[in-house]
C-alpha positions in Angstrom: 10.8 -14.0 6.6 8.8 -15.4 3.8 7.1 -14.1 0.6 5.8 -10.5 0.4 3.6 -8.8 -2.3 3.9 -5.1 -2.5 1.3 -3.5 -5.0 2.5 -0.3 -6.7 6.1 -1.1 -5.7 8.0 0.6 -8.6 8.1 4.2 -7.0 7.7 6.3 -3.9 6.3 4.5 -0.9 5.9 1.2 -2.6 9.5 1.1 -3.8 10.9 2.1 -0.5 8.7 -0.6 1.2 10.0 -3.3 -1.2 13.6 -2.4 -0.4 12.8 -2.3 3.3 11.1 -5.7 3.3 13.9 -7.3 1.2 16.5 -6.1 3.8 14.4 -7.8 6.4 14.7 -11.1 4.6 11.5 -11.3 2.4 11.4 -12.4 -1.1 9.5 -9.6 -2.7 7.0 -9.4 -5.5 6.6 -5.8 -6.4 3.9 -4.7 -9.0 3.7 -2.0 -11.5 1.1 -0.9 -14.0 3.0 0.7 -16.8 6.5 1.8 -15.6 8.5 -1.3 -16.0 11.7 0.6 -16.1 11.3 2.0 -12.6 10.2 -1.5 -11.3 13.2 -3.2 -12.8 15.4 -0.6 -11.2 14.0 -1.4 -7.8 14.5 -5.0 -8.4 18.1 -4.4 -9.4 18.7 -2.4 -6.2 17.3 -5.1 -4.2 19.4 -7.9 -5.8 22.6 -5.9 -5.8 22.1 -5.6 -2.0 21.8 -9.3 -1.7 18.1 -9.5 -1.6 15.4 -11.3 -3.8 12.8 -9.6 -5.7 10.7 -9.9 -8.8 8.6 -7.2 -10.7 5.1 -8.1 -12.0 2.8 -6.1 -14.2 -0.5 -5.8 -12.5 -3.6 -3.6 -13.2 -4.9 -3.5 -9.7 -8.4 -2.4 -10.9 -8.9 -5.8 -12.8 -9.8 -8.8 -10.7 -8.6 -11.0 -13.6 -5.1 -9.4 -13.4 -5.0 -9.7 -9.6 -5.9 -13.5 -9.8 -3.2 -13.9 -12.3 -0.5 -12.7 -9.9 -1.8 -14.7 -6.9 -1.7 -17.9 -9.2 2.0 -17.1 -9.8 2.6 -16.6 -6.1 1.1 -20.1 -5.5 4.0 -21.5 -7.6 6.6 -20.1 -5.2 8.3 -22.5 -2.7 7.2 -20.2 0.2 3.7 -19.3 0.9 2.5 -15.7 0.9 3.0 -14.3 4.4 2.6 -10.5 3.7 0.5 -8.4 1.6 1.1 -4.6 1.3 -1.8 -2.8 -0.4 0.0 0.2 -1.6 -1.1 0.8 -5.2 -3.3 3.9 -5.5 -4.2 6.9 -7.5 -5.6 10.3 -6.7 -7.6 10.8 -10.0 -6.3 14.4 -9.8 -7.3 17.4 -7.9 -11.0 18.4 -8.2 -13.7 20.1 -6.2 -16.6 17.7 -5.7 -19.0 19.9 -7.8 -16.6 19.4 -10.8 -15.9 15.7 -10.3 -16.9 13.4 -13.2 -18.3 9.9 -12.6 -15.5 8.5 -14.7 -13.0 10.0 -12.1 -14.9 8.6 -9.2 -15.2 5.2 -10.6 -11.5 5.1 -11.5 -10.3 6.0 -8.1 -12.5 3.6 -6.3 -11.7 0.7 -8.5 -8.0 1.1 -7.9 -8.0 2.3 -4.3 -10.8 0.3 -2.9 -12.0 -2.6 -5.1 -8.4 -3.5 -6.0 -7.3 -3.5 -2.3 -10.3 -5.5 -1.3 -9.6 -8.2 -4.0 -6.0 -8.5 -3.1 -6.9 -8.8 0.6 -9.5 -11.4 -0.2 -7.0 -13.6 -2.1 -4.4 -13.1 0.6 -6.7 -14.3 3.3 -7.7 -17.2 1.3 -4.0 -18.3 1.3 -3.0 -17.2 4.8 -6.0 -18.3 6.9 -5.4 -21.3 9.0 -8.8 -22.7 8.2 -7.7 -22.7 4.7 -4.5 -24.6 5.4 -2.4 -21.4 5.7 0.2 -20.4 8.2 -1.2 -16.9 9.0 0.3 -13.7 7.9 0.2 -10.0 7.6 -1.8 -7.5 5.6 -0.9 -3.8 5.6 -3.0 -1.2 3.9 -1.4 2.1 2.8 -4.1 4.7 3.7 -3.7 8.5 3.9 -4.2 11.1 6.5 -6.7 12.5 4.0 -9.2 9.9 5.2 -9.4 11.9 8.5 -8.7 15.4 7.2 -11.2 15.0 4.4 -9.4 16.3 1.4 -11.5 19.4 1.2 -10.8 21.7 -1.7 -8.5 19.2 -3.2 -9.7 15.5 -3.4 -12.5 14.5 -1.3 -12.9 11.5 -3.7 -9.4 10.3 -2.9 -10.0 10.8 0.8 -13.1 8.9 0.7 -11.4 5.9 -0.8 -8.9 6.0 1.9 -11.7 6.2 4.5 -13.1 3.0 3.0 -9.7 1.3 3.2 -9.6 2.3 7.0 -12.9 0.7 7.6 -11.7 -2.5 5.8 -8.6 -2.6 7.9 -10.4 -2.3 11.1 -13.2 -4.8 10.1 -11.0 -7.5 8.4 -8.5 -7.3 11.6 -11.4 -8.5 13.7 -12.7 -11.0 11.1 -9.4 -12.9 10.7 -7.7 -12.4 14.0 -8.4 -16.2 15.0 -7.0 -17.3 11.5 -3.5 -16.0 12.5 -3.8 -13.0 10.2 -3.0 -9.5 11.4 -4.4 -6.5 9.5 -3.1 -3.0 10.0 -2.8 0.3 8.2 -0.4 3.2 7.9 -1.7 6.6 7.1 1.0 8.8 5.4 0.7 12.5 5.6 2.7 14.9 3.3 5.3 12.7 1.8 8.0 13.5 -0.9 6.7 11.3 -3.8 5.7 11.9 -7.3 2.0 11.5 -6.4 1.6 15.3 -6.1 3.1 16.0 -9.6 1.0 13.3 -10.9 -2.2 15.0 -9.6 -1.0 18.3 -11.1 0.8 20.1 -8.2 4.5 19.2 -8.3 5.3 21.9 -5.6 2.7 20.8 -3.2 5.0 19.4 -0.6 7.0 22.6 -0.5 4.0 24.8 -0.3 2.3 22.8 2.5 5.4 21.9 4.6 4.5 24.8 7.1 1.3 23.0 7.9 3.3 20.0 9.3 4.1 20.4 12.9 7.6 18.9 12.3 8.1 21.4 9.7 8.8 19.3 6.6 7.5 16.7 4.4 8.2 13.0 5.2 10.3 10.6 3.2 9.0 7.3 1.6 11.6 5.4 3.7 10.0 6.8 6.9 6.7 5.3 5.9 8.5 2.1 4.7 10.0 1.7 8.3 6.7 1.8 9.9 5.4 -0.8 7.5 8.5 -2.9 8.3 7.7 -2.7 12.0 4.0 -3.6 11.5 5.2 -6.8 9.4 7.8 -7.8 12.1 7.4 -10.0 15.2 7.8 -6.9 17.2 4.2 -6.0 16.3 2.8 -9.4 17.1 0.1 -8.0 19.2 -0.8 -5.1 17.0 -4.0 -5.6 14.7 -6.6 -3.2 13.5 -4.3 -0.3 14.0 -3.9 2.6 11.6 -0.6 4.5 12.3 -0.3 8.0 11.1 3.1 8.8 9.6 2.6 12.4 9.2 4.8 14.6 11.2 2.0 15.4 13.5 -0.3 16.7 10.8 
């Protein structure tokens, strides 16, 4: 299938995505910022199942760090064919009136600037006009982009809204370069994102707001990503698919 880069691939949706893509035949580069132990565990799970993976430390808010990993990818025998922009942070729960500039800058640097730079570098390698063979970019957004994050994290929702705009615009920009660009918008998913933001019981408390009556699993989001990356989705670009149980 080729070479895939999954940012934020050590836990949650990113880890499930890395494992799913490996099962589909991709050689996977998965990145982590600090938790090398979790990243190594994902790599071990993939290799024990017969797949191929490598963990790479990446500060997605740093252009220098991003360029370093793409330079490493250039040394691989297979060209990059898939980018999953999954790395993201919430910067915590906060009403807008209490939000600091530092929080705002942090969440935009990771969720927006990092995703833009990764997409830029991927296009430079995938685009047919640049000698590439085409490829796929999948952005992991959030239902918060449409719901707004009111009372919790408008700042986080705003970054995902920006990511959705990039998805739609870039899809049109690079369609004739052989590059498809899509997004998935997870809803309430059982990951440690909620605990990291300060509400470990959030999925339990909010399950009743989901029409299907429960929080989703990271693997359910990963399965959608796997489909978007596959030939079965060859005529799908510019789409943002909600994986949210109807919420």
